N, C-alpha and C positions, 0 to 999 in steps of 0.2 A: 504493500500500500504506500503510495506516494502522497505525503501529507503537505499541504499548502495551506499557510495560515498568515492572513493579514498581508497579503502580498500583492497588493495591485488588483484585488478582485473588483471587477466591475459588472455590472448587470446581472447579479446573482439573482435577483427577483423577477427578472425578465427571462425569456427564453434561452438566453446564451450567456455563459460566463466566459469572458474573454481575459486571458492573462498572458501577458508578454514576458517572455523567459528572461528578457533583460531586466526586468522589475523584481524578477525572483530568482535570478541567476544562483544566488548563494544557495538556494533551496533544491532546484531542480536541473539546471542546464546539463550536469553530467548524467543525471538519471534518465533524461529523456531519450538519450541514444540507446539505452538499454531496455526501456520500457517496451513490453510486448502486448499484443491483441489480448484482452480479458483482464489485464490488470487493472487494479482500483487505484484512483486518484481521489483523496479525501480533501476537499476544500473547507477550511473553517475560517469563518469571518471574525471581525474583531468584538462581535457580541457572543463568540461561542458557537453560534449555529454551524452545523456541520452538514454538507452535502457530499455525497458518495457517486462518483462517476465512473464508468466502466470504459476502457480504452476499446475503440471500434476499429481503429486504423491508425497507420503512421505512415508518413512519405517524406522524402527528401525531393525538393524541387529546386529548379534554378530560380532565383529572384526575378531573372527576366520573364519567367512564366508562371508567376505566382498565382495560385488558384483563387482569386479575390471572391468569387462567388461561393465557392465550396467552404471557404473559411469564414466569411462574414455574411454570406447570404442567409435567408430565412430557413429555418428547421422546423419540422413537426413537433419536436419536443425539446426539453432542455438539454443543451449541449454545452460541451466545454472544447476549446481549442487552445493548445499550448504550442506557441511559434518561438523558435529561437534560431540563431545563425547556424550554418552547418557547411562542411564541404572545404574545398580548397580556397585560397586567397588570391585575389586579382593583383595586378602589378601595384596597386595603391594600397594593399594590404588589408582590404575589405573581404569577408568571406562572399562566396558567389551563390550559396545556396540556403535554402531555409529547411529546417526540420519541423514538420508539423504533425501534431499528435491530436487525433480526434477521439473524443469521449462523449457518451451519453449518460445521463442522470440515471442512476440505478434504482 
């Protein structure tokens, strides 16, 4: 179980919780590469309310082909998207890919 606490959680009361891994790098950046389908992610807000999400997919994509609609588009239920930098670095020292973890409220 990956636990996220008070870490830039937005829109928990809406249909989707978006967490930018840069905001919670100290908690999850390394864990995202190893997380597998079916893993649980527990999100706890500043009031102690916990939501349990189950990982449904993970992908590495080029930043030039970021799947905006899949990440930020409407969903049928409550979902979580964890996005962080991944892959090789370009000539300016910036990562060229994003690692995206998709999860649904359990």
